C-alpha positions in Angstrom: -15.8 -172.6 -7.1 -19.6 -173.0 -7.4 -19.5 -176.6 -7.0 -17.3 -176.2 -3.8 -20.1 -173.9 -2.3 -18.1 -170.6 -2.7 -20.5 -167.8 -3.8 -19.8 -166.4 -7.2 -21.0 -163.3 -9.2 -21.5 -163.6 -13.0 -19.6 -160.8 -14.3 -21.1 -160.8 -17.7 -24.5 -159.6 -16.3 -23.3 -156.8 -13.8 -25.7 -154.3 -15.5 -28.7 -156.5 -14.6 -27.4 -156.9 -11.0 -26.8 -153.3 -10.8 -30.4 -152.6 -12.0 -32.0 -155.2 -9.6 -30.3 -153.8 -6.5 -30.6 -150.0 -7.5 -26.9 -149.6 -7.8 -25.1 -147.1 -10.2 -23.2 -148.7 -12.9 -20.6 -146.0 -13.6 -21.7 -142.8 -11.7 -20.3 -139.6 -12.7 -18.9 -137.8 -10.8 -17.5 -140.7 -8.6 -19.0 -140.3 -5.1 -16.6 -139.6 -2.3 -15.4 -142.4 -0.1 -18.0 -143.1 2.7 -20.9 -141.7 0.9 -24.1 -143.4 -0.2 -26.8 -145.6 1.1 -24.5 -148.4 2.2 -22.7 -146.1 4.7 -26.0 -144.7 6.4 -26.0 -145.0 10.1 -28.9 -146.6 11.8 -29.8 -145.4 15.2 -32.0 -147.0 18.1 -35.0 -145.1 19.3 -33.7 -144.2 22.6 -37.1 -143.1 24.3 -38.8 -146.2 23.1 -36.1 -148.4 24.4 -35.9 -146.7 27.7 -39.7 -147.3 27.9 -39.4 -150.9 27.2 -36.7 -151.3 29.8 -38.9 -149.7 32.5 -41.8 -152.0 31.4 -39.9 -155.2 31.4 -38.3 -154.3 34.6 -41.6 -153.6 36.4 -43.2 -156.8 34.8 -40.3 -158.9 36.0 -40.4 -157.4 39.6 -44.1 -158.1 39.8 -43.8 -161.7 38.6 -41.0 -162.3 41.1 -43.1 -160.6 43.9 -46.1 -162.7 43.1 -44.1 -165.9 43.0 -42.3 -165.3 46.2 -45.5 -164.4 48.1 -47.0 -167.6 46.9 -44.0 -169.8 48.1 -43.2 -167.8 51.4 -46.6 -167.2 52.7 -48.4 -170.4 51.8 -49.7 -172.5 54.7 -47.3 -175.5 55.7 -48.4 -178.9 54.2 -49.7 -181.5 56.5 -47.9 -184.8 56.5 -49.9 -187.9 55.9 -49.2 -191.1 57.9 -49.4 -194.2 55.8 
């Protein structure tokens, strides 16, 4: 399987893998299903996200306004006769 590129785990050294990744080998008592570090819920920082959305919206509005002012209110080009 390894030669075909399929990931494998060497089962003879499970203790070393468990120690390396800070996992219990045979916890007693067994934890309830859905408990532990792997099942923790990560949350977004909502106030920070709202502040960033407002900032990016204002920055985008200002840049578009500046760009429109440049193209809409510039003096017309004079054509040069050859």
